[in-house]
N, C-alpha and C positions, 0 to 999 in steps of 0.2 A: 482819485485812483484813475490811472490811464485806461481807456477803453481801446483795445487793439483795433476795433472797427473804425476809430477816428484816425488811425495811423495809415499813411500811404504804404501799401504792401510793396516789398522789394523781393522779387522772385528771379532766380537764376535757373535757366533750363540747361541741362547737362547731357551731353552724349560723348561719343568717342572722339570725333574729329572736328565737331562744330561746323560742319558744312551741309548736313542733311536734317537730322531729326531735331536738334536743338534750335537751329534758326527757324525751322518751320514752326516749332512750338512757340518761340518768341513772337513770330509773326501772327500766329493764330491768337495768342493771348493779347497782343497789342490791339488787334481788331476787336476781340470780344470785350475787353475792358473799355475801349473807346466807345463801342456801341452801347454799353451799359452806363456810360458817363462816369466811370470810376477811374480815378487817378491811380497809377501804379508805376513803379520803377522796375522795368523788365530788361533782362539781358540773357545772353546765352554763352556757353563756353564748352570746351572739350577737355577730356582728361589727357588726351594726346596732344603733341605739339607740332605734328608734321604739316598741318594746314594753316598755321598761324598767319594772319594777314590776308588770307584768301577769301573771296566772296563765297556765298553758298553755292553748292553744286548747281550747275545750270538746270538740271532736272528739278531740283527743289525750287529754284526761282520760277520755273515754268509752272509748277503746280500751284505755288502761292499766287502767281499772276492769274491763273485760271480761277482762283477763288477771290480775285479782286484785291490782292494784297501784294505790295512790292517789298521784297526783302533784299533787293540787290545792293543796298547800302550797308548791309551787315558784313562784318569781317570776323573771321575765325580768331579765337583767342583761347589760351589754355587756362584752365581753372587755377586760381591763385589763392594763396593763404588768406589774403585780405577779403576774398569773397565770403569766407565763413563768418565775417563780421559785418560786411556791407549789405548782405542779404538776410532776410528773415527766413527764407525758404529756398533750398536748393533741390530741384526736382530732376532726378536722373532718369534717363530713357530706359535703362535696363539694369539688371542686377549686377553685372560686371562693373558698370560705371558707378552704381550705388556703393558697392564695396570699395572701389578706388577712392571715391569722395570721402567715405567714412574713414578710410585709412589715412588720408591726407589731412583730415580735419584736426585743427589744434584742440587740445584738451579743453580750452576755455571758449571754444567756438560758440557763437550765439545763434547761428543759422540752424534750422531743423533740416535734415537731409532725408528725403523720401523718394520713393519710386513714383514717377509721373502717374502711371495708371492706377496707383493705389487711391487716387482721388475719385476714380470712377468705380463705384461699388461692385458692379458685375465684372470688372476687369482687374481687381486686386491681384497683385503678384505677377501680372503679365508685363512683358516688355513692349515698348513702342516698336512697331514694325520697322526694321532696318532695311531701307530700300537700296542702299549703296551698290551692292553687287548684283541687283536684280534688274528687271525690266522697268521701263518708265512708269507703268501702272502701279508699281510698288509705292511711288510717291503719293498717289491718291490715298492708299491705305494708311500711310504714315500721317497724312493730313487728317484723315478721319480720326485717328488715334489722338493726335495732339489737339484737334478741335474739341474732342470730348473732354480732354484735360482742361482746356481753356474755359469751356462752358462750366465745368465743375468749380473752377477757381472763382469765376464770376458769381455763380450761384451761392457758393460758400460766403463770399464777400457781401452779397446782397441779402442773405437771410439774417433774420434777427436772432 
């Protein structure tokens, strides 16, 4: 019988445009999994297509750099049908993107689709802070949110 703990996790982080929250989540998760010595296949996407091919927002890049992580090589892409088969878990930043992902999911999709902060018990049902239209300090709050998600993913993977 297969033990899911022996399988390399494949996780997709999802937000609206894939230039703020989901690339920060991918960066935080990469750092957390690497620090824990856990292999994982991680990516990010957006439900919208207007930023496809663009790097993360410069403010998101600056916040990640401040935390010692470089996300400048990431490029925005749109959620695709194949993602529902390529990933075990698709984590949406907010309920609107969660609904959109569930609406797009094929009937035979193998990926579980959940809200990111549902992995953090005291934050269940909450949305990751959306910093796009706010001040630069909003990106620190977003990092704190996605950092908590990354820590929860690693803890879940590390627990027996």
